[in-house]
N, C-alpha and C positions, 0 to 999 in steps of 0.2 A: 257428758260434760261436753256443753259448745262454747267457742268462742263467743264473746257478748262486751258490747258498748256498754256504758253506763245507762243509757237510753235503751237500749236492748232489755238490760235486765229490767230495769224500772216497769218496762212492757211486762216482761213475763211473769215479774212479781205481782203487776193488775192481773195477769192473766189468768195465773194461777188461783187468784185470790176469789176474781170474780166466779170459777167455776166450782170452788171448793164449796164457797159459801152465797148462799141464793141471798144473804142477809145485805151482802155487801154491795153497794151503789157507787159511782162515780159521778162528779159534777163540778163543772167549771168551762171558762172561757174557750170554746174551738175546739174541746175536748171530742169532742164524737165524731161529724162528719170529716172535719179536717187531719183529725188525728193531735192535735195538739201544737201548739206553734213549733215546739222543739220534737215532736213524733211521739213524746212516751205513751199515746194512747191509742197510738196508731192502727186502726181494724177492730179496736176492742167494741164499738159500738154497732159495728156491721156484725157483728158475731154474739154481742150479749144482748141487741137492741136498744133502741131508745128510753126505756122506762129502765136501766141498767147504767148507762152511759150516757149522761144528761148533760148536753148545751145549757150553760145557764147566760144568762145577760150579762151586758160589762158592769157589775155590780158587787164589788169584797166582800161589803158587809154584808149583801143579801145571798151571796154564797155560803158564806160561812155561819151566816145565821139561819139558812135554809138546815144547814149540814146540822147545825145543833137538833133541831125539832125533830130532822128525820132520826137521826141517834137517838134523841130521849125515846122516839116509837119504836125502837127495837130492830133497829138497822142500822149498820155499818158505812156511814157516808166517807169518801177519801173524794174531800175537796181539792183542786188544784188553783194555786194563783198564779197567774201566767209568769209574773214576775215577782221575787220576794219584794221589790221597790213599790208595789202595788198594793200591799198588803195591809197598808196602812187602815184603808177605812174600814179593812175588819176587824180593826183592834178592839175597838167599844165590845164587838160580839165575843171577842177571844177572853178578856182579861175581864169585863162582866159580866160573861156568862158563863161560857166553857170552860174558864180553869174553875171558877165559883160552885159548880151546879152539886157537884156532890157535895162539899162542906155545907152549902146552907141550906140542904134537903135531908141534912144527915143524914146522909149515905141511902136516900130513898131513888135517888134517881141520879143517872150518868148516863154522857153522853159519848160515845167512842170515836171520837172524830179523828180523820188523821187528816192534817193539811200539810198539802204537798207544793212546794217553791222552789224555782232553778233562782240560784242565789251569787254573788261573788264575779267578778270582771274577767278582765284579760279575752272579752270577744269582742272589741270598741264599743262599746253601747253605751258609753258615756255613764252622765252622774244619774239617770233615771231608770239606768237599767244593768247598775253594776251593784248596790248595796249588801252589805253583809251585817243586816241588821239581829244577830243570831242572839245576842247579849240582852236585847231586849225580853224576849220568851223566855231564859234562864231564870230570868228574875220573877217569873211569873210563878207561885206556889200552885200546884193542880197540871201543872203543863209540859211534860216531854220534851225534850226538841234532842233531835237526831242531824248529823251532819255525816255520810260517809264520802268515802275517799278512792273506792275503787266498786266495780261492777257486783264481783260477787257478795261484799256488804250491803252494797243498797240493795240488792234482792234482798237479802234474810233478815237488814234491819226492817225494809219495807212491809215485809210480810208479818214481822211479830207486834211494828207498829199496828199495822190495820186488825192485828188480834189483841190488842192490847184493850181494854175496859177505861183504860185514861188516854186522853187526848195526846195527842203526839204534831207537833211542828216538825217535818220533815223537812230540813235542805236540802237542795240538788244544786253542787255545783258547776254549773253550766260551762267552766271552763274545759272541764275534764270528763263532758256528756258523752263525746266519739271518738274517745281514746284516751292513751297513757301521751303524757309528754313524747313529742316526736324528735328525739336530741335533744333540746335547749329547752328547758320547763322559762325560756324567760321570754319565747317567742308568743306573738298573740296566736290566739285560737284558731281563728280563721287561718292560718297559715302551716296548720297541722294535715297531717295525710290522714283521714280518718280510717283507722283499722281500730281491731276489737281489742277491747283492753285486758281480756284475760279471761279465764276458766270459770264457768258459772253453771252449776246444776241445771237443767232443765225444768225439773218440777221442782216439787215443794221442797223448801227447807227453811230455818229459819236461825237469828243472830239474835241471843237474849239481846233487851236494852240493858245498860248499864253496866256494861262489858267493853272498856279501851282492848287496842290489841296493840301487841310490840310488834310492830315493822321491822324493825333491825336490833339486833343488841351489840354491846360496845361497853367499856368501859371510862372512856375519857367524859366522858359528859350525858345527862338525859335530855333528849329535843323531845317538848310537848307540842303535841299541834294539831290539828283537824282539815278534812279537806283537800281543798288543792295545795295547802302547805304542807300537807307528809311528801307530796313530790318532790317540790322545791327544798326540802328540808333533806331529802337522800340526795337530791343533786349536789348540793351543798356540802356536805360531811363525805361525797367523794373524792370532791373537787380540793377537798381539803388536806384529803388522806387520815382521817381521823377514825378512831373506832366509837361508836356513840347509839345510846339506845334511842332510838326515835319511835314512841308513843304517839299512836294514833287514837285520840278521845273517841271518836266518834260518835258517842253517846254523852251530850254535853249537859245531859239532865236526864235518869240520874248519871251520878258524876262516880266514876270507877277510880277511886282516892287509894285500894289498896296498889294498885297497878303503879301508880304514879309513884307512891313512900317506898315500896322495895326498888323500882327505878332509881330513884334520886338516894337513897339510903346506898345504895353500891356505887355513883357516879360521884356525889359529893356535889356536882357541877349541873345545873339546870339553866337551861333556853325554851321560852315561849313562844310560840309564833302563831300569828292568825292574820288576815287579808283586812280586815275589820279596822278600824284607826283605834286608837290607842287606848284615849283616854273615858276608862268607865266599858272599856271592852271587856268580853268573856277572858281574856288575856290574864286581868288582872284578878278576877274569882281562881285561877290556876294556881297564881303567883302567889296567892294569899293561901291558899288551899297548903300549897307546895309549904311555904315558911310555916304554917302551924303544925304540919306533921314532921317536916323535916330538919329543922333549925337548927337541931345541935349535928346533924350530919352535914350541912352546909359548908364549900370552901370557899364560895366567891355569892357576891350578890347575884339574885336571879336575872337574867337579862330577858328583856320584850324585844322581841323584833314584830313590828305592826304597818298598818296603813298608815297615812299622813292623815292630819287633823283638817281634813277638808274634804269637799264636795267629791267625789270620785271623777276627775278629770279626767276630759276625752283628748285633747291633743298630748298629756302627756302622761297618758297610762303605767308607763313603763317606768318612769319616776315612781308614781305613788305605789303601784304596786311590790310589796317584799319580795324581792326577786334572790335569787343566789348570792350577788354579793352582799346585801345587806344582811343576810344568814351568815354568812361567812366571817363579815364585821362582829356581827352577833358573839359567834365561836371564840373570836380572839380575843372579845372582852375576856370571855365566863373565862378561859385556859388560862388566857397570863395573868389573872388578879391573882393577888396572893389572899 
């Protein structure tokens, strides 16, 4: 075991797969000589060469389109989109080609593309470097969607994504790239000290897609969340002095419905939290799933805590971000409801 940040764990996963499987290649903007804007691919081009770690032009549609063609022809491409905010020029390739290829070919063709991209706020990035568009991809049949909350999961899930024959969009919450919350989860990321985020095996291991993680166990309510918000929820539960199940969905598609069901049937109360805006967000799907599966066990309406219905504001980032206080208010609403 080694102490790794999420950046180091992702780098380790890519290193392991490049070494293990000669069909794995990486492509993206500045991922080679520079090692990526967040250093997730640092040193990999020097180790594996320019034909395996490819610096691509600033053309997201071209990056994803190239990855699809490479995948169809027998390789396992891992495409990096530098920020999730920049993935939109590649949406046509993802929606019209990547998601539908196996279906439209009657199973004759597939393209095992993994699209990695940093998401979310908390780094003072403003409206064009802080978006959380995960709900767009969970709506596409044929695409798996993943967002880890810690270094151990990030490495294991990324290895599974690369090995999967189905395409995966792999979101990496940049606010927790360099370590866990340093005391106060409502602090901007730039105020944190950078320190290791947890024990991570140095070699190969995988975590299956489609399995949620029970981060904490309790009886008062179930908090269902993912990514950065797992840590905010943990801090809020501690501050509230309550006993709660905290479920890290981590694999948004495929969704582990059974783990959610078991938790809510036990506690009878549920809060769903995510960083993205509320209307049409992934929390709506989680809420609907809990309602369908657990209606007769619910003792209170399901609460949602999310970002506001606005572009991500630079000047008011910590008013927008659903921090501890908003989670605490949501917990009170759920527990006080009759």
